[in-house]
C-alpha positions as CSV (number, residue, x, y, z in Angstrom):
1,M,-35.0,-19.5,0.4
2,N,-33.4,-16.2,0.4
3,A,-31.0,-15.8,-2.6
4,A,-28.4,-13.9,-0.5
5,L,-28.1,-16.9,1.9
6,S,-27.8,-19.5,-0.8
7,D,-25.1,-17.6,-2.9
8,P,-21.7,-19.2,-2.2
9,R,-19.7,-16.4,-3.6
10,P,-18.0,-14.1,-1.2
11,P,-19.2,-10.5,-1.0
12,A,-17.5,-7.9,-3.3
13,P,-14.7,-5.9,-1.6
14,H,-15.9,-2.8,0.1
15,A,-14.8,0.6,-1.2
16,A,-13.0,1.2,2.1
17,H,-10.8,-1.8,1.4
18,A,-9.9,-0.5,-2.0
19,S,-8.9,2.8,-0.6
20,V,-6.8,1.2,2.1
21,Y,-5.0,-1.0,-0.5
22,A,-4.4,2.1,-2.7
23,A,-2.9,4.0,0.2
24,L,-0.7,1.1,1.1
25,A,0.5,0.8,-2.5
26,G,1.2,4.5,-2.6
27,N,3.2,4.4,0.6
28,V,5.2,1.4,-0.6
29,A,6.0,3.2,-3.9
30,V,7.2,6.3,-2.0
31,A,9.4,4.1,0.3
32,V,10.9,2.3,-2.7
33,T,11.6,5.6,-4.5
34,K,13.3,7.0,-1.4
35,L,15.4,3.9,-1.0
36,V,16.5,4.0,-4.7
37,A,17.3,7.7,-4.4
38,A,19.3,7.0,-1.2
39,V,21.3,4.2,-3.0
40,L,21.9,6.3,-6.1
41,T,23.0,9.4,-4.2
42,G,24.5,7.9,-1.0
43,S,22.5,10.4,1.0
44,A,22.3,9.5,4.7
45,A,19.3,11.8,5.0
46,M,17.4,9.9,2.3
47,F,18.3,6.6,3.9
48,S,16.8,8.0,7.1
49,E,13.7,9.1,5.3
50,A,13.3,5.7,3.6
51,A,13.8,3.9,7.0
52,S,11.4,6.1,9.0
53,G,8.6,5.9,6.5
54,R,7.8,9.6,6.7
């Protein structure tokens, strides 16, 4: 029997998945930073930036 067919472990994550997760984590970090800056400064423009995700 083929070893690949009998191995019950799921395949390792693909490199593309890792880069998508890294980009998502980076975007979340930027959004949180903008939200914190908006709260600390009271800046309406920063609130808008945090809400729009730009």
